C-alpha positions in Angstrom: -141.0 23.6 -181.1 -139.0 20.4 -181.0 -135.3 20.4 -180.2 -133.0 18.1 -182.0 -131.4 15.5 -179.7 -127.9 14.2 -179.7 -128.3 10.4 -179.8 -125.1 9.9 -178.0 -126.2 11.4 -174.7 -130.0 11.7 -175.2 -130.0 15.3 -174.0 -131.6 18.1 -176.1 -129.1 20.1 -178.1 -129.1 23.8 -177.0 -131.1 26.1 -179.3 -129.6 29.4 -180.4 -132.1 31.4 -178.3 -131.1 29.6 -175.0 -130.0 32.0 -172.3 -127.0 29.8 -171.4 -124.7 27.8 -173.7 -125.1 24.6 -171.5 -128.1 22.4 -172.0 -131.0 23.4 -169.8 -132.5 20.4 -168.2 -135.1 22.0 -165.9 -138.1 24.0 -167.3 -139.0 27.4 -165.9 -141.4 26.1 -163.3 -138.9 23.6 -161.9 -136.1 26.2 -161.9 -138.3 28.6 -159.8 -139.1 25.7 -157.4 -135.4 24.9 -157.0 -134.5 28.5 -156.7 -137.1 29.0 -153.9 -135.7 26.0 -151.9 -132.1 27.1 -152.4 -133.0 30.7 -151.3 -134.7 29.4 -148.1 -131.8 27.0 -147.5 -129.4 29.9 -147.7 -131.2 31.8 -144.9 -131.5 28.6 -142.7 -127.8 28.0 -143.2 -127.0 31.6 -142.3 -129.0 31.1 -139.1 -127.3 27.8 -138.4 -130.3 25.5 -138.7 -130.4 22.3 -140.7 -133.1 21.8 -143.4 -134.1 18.3 -144.5 -135.8 18.5 -147.9 -138.6 16.2 -148.8 -137.9 14.2 -151.9 -139.6 16.0 -154.8 -142.2 13.3 -155.5 -142.8 12.4 -151.8 -144.4 15.6 -150.6 -147.7 13.9 -149.8 -148.0 16.1 -146.7 -147.7 19.3 -148.7 -144.4 19.9 -147.0 -141.2 20.7 -148.8 -139.0 20.0 -145.7 -138.3 20.3 -142.1 -136.1 22.8 -140.3 -134.5 21.2 -137.2 -134.6 22.9 -133.8 -133.5 21.4 -130.5 -137.0 20.4 -129.3 -138.4 19.2 -132.7 -138.6 20.2 -136.3 -141.0 22.6 -137.9 -142.5 21.9 -141.3 -142.0 24.2 -144.2 -143.9 24.6 -147.6 -142.0 26.7 -150.1 -143.4 28.4 -153.2 -141.5 30.7 -155.5 -143.1 33.2 -157.9 -142.4 36.3 -160.0 -146.1 37.2 -160.1 -145.8 39.4 -157.0 -143.6 42.4 -156.2 -141.3 42.4 -153.2 -142.8 45.7 -152.1 -146.4 46.0 -150.9 -148.4 44.8 -148.0 -149.0 41.1 -148.7 -149.6 38.3 -151.2 -152.3 35.6 -151.5 -151.6 32.1 -152.6 -154.4 29.6 -153.3 -154.3 26.8 -150.7 -155.5 23.4 -152.0 -157.9 21.6 -149.8 -155.6 18.6 -149.2 -152.8 21.0 -148.2 -155.0 22.6 -145.5 -156.2 19.3 -144.3 -152.7 17.9 -143.8 -151.3 21.1 -142.3 -154.1 21.2 -139.7 -153.3 17.7 -138.6 -149.7 18.6 -137.7 -148.8 18.8 -134.1 -145.8 21.1 -134.8 -145.9 24.4 -136.6 -146.2 24.5 -140.4 -144.9 27.6 -142.2 -145.6 28.6 -145.7 -142.8 30.5 -147.3 -143.2 32.6 -150.4 -140.0 33.5 -152.3 -140.7 36.4 -154.6 -138.4 36.9 -157.6 -138.1 40.5 -158.6 -137.8 39.5 -162.3 -139.4 36.8 -164.4 -136.3 36.1 -166.6 -133.9 33.6 -165.1 -130.7 35.5 -166.0 -132.0 38.4 -163.8 -132.6 36.3 -160.6 -129.0 36.6 -159.6 -126.7 39.5 -160.2 -123.0 39.0 -160.3 -120.7 41.9 -159.7 -117.1 42.5 -158.5 -118.2 43.0 -154.9 -120.2 39.7 -154.8 -123.4 38.1 -155.9 -126.9 39.3 -155.1 -130.1 37.3 -155.3 -132.9 39.5 -156.7 -135.5 37.9 -154.4 -137.0 38.1 -150.9 -139.0 35.6 -148.9 -142.0 36.1 -146.6 -143.8 33.6 -144.3 -146.9 32.8 -142.5 -147.9 30.0 -140.1 -150.5 27.7 -141.7 -151.2 24.8 -139.4 -154.5 26.3 -138.2 -155.7 27.7 -141.5 -159.5 27.6 -142.1 -161.2 25.2 -144.4 -162.0 27.8 -147.1 -159.0 30.0 -146.7 -156.2 30.8 -149.0 -152.7 31.5 -147.7 -152.3 35.2 -147.0 -148.7 36.1 -146.5 -148.0 39.5 -144.9 -144.9 41.2 -146.2 -144.2 42.4 -142.7 -143.1 38.8 -142.0 -139.9 38.7 -144.0 -137.9 35.5 -143.7 -134.6 36.4 -142.0 -132.2 34.7 -139.5 -134.3 36.2 -136.6 -137.4 34.4 -138.0 -135.8 31.1 -137.0 -135.5 32.2 -133.4 -139.3 32.9 -133.4 -140.0 29.6 -135.1 -137.9 27.7 -132.5 -139.9 29.4 -129.7 -143.2 28.4 -131.4 -142.0 24.8 -131.7 -141.0 24.8 -128.0 -144.5 26.0 -127.1 -146.0 22.9 -128.6 -144.4 20.9 -125.8 -145.1 23.3 -122.9 -147.9 22.3 -120.4 -151.0 24.4 -120.9 
């Protein structure tokens, strides 16, 4: 269905069925992608580690950004979905061939992070209440820089992304520079 446009600003006029009275610029897929990156950034910030995001159209390495540690940076690919439940044992994400090829050429760890939204509807992703604001999501991770040529990404839900994860990742980055 086409949306009438206001010729003065060239932005679609909100429809009566929009969930927010302001004009929505991003579609659902883009909103999920941005939410996923923001969620991961929040955890990295909580842990005190900077995250440098790859510009949206420049992710030729199948990397969404780098998390900086003292020795070097680790690379991170982030996906966000509401097709999985937070509970359970794991999730599987299809890995495109060019992703696997690029990840396997990296000399530092590459981590795949899956942010799972408990609800599909945008208004339900974040709950605001008098005591604070809660994100209805969780993130899980797996290292993918040695994934096999035919493999999909299998993310164990035992590997929840938390501030302690960043300590483990920093150690794995350090190991890349240790004599064998």
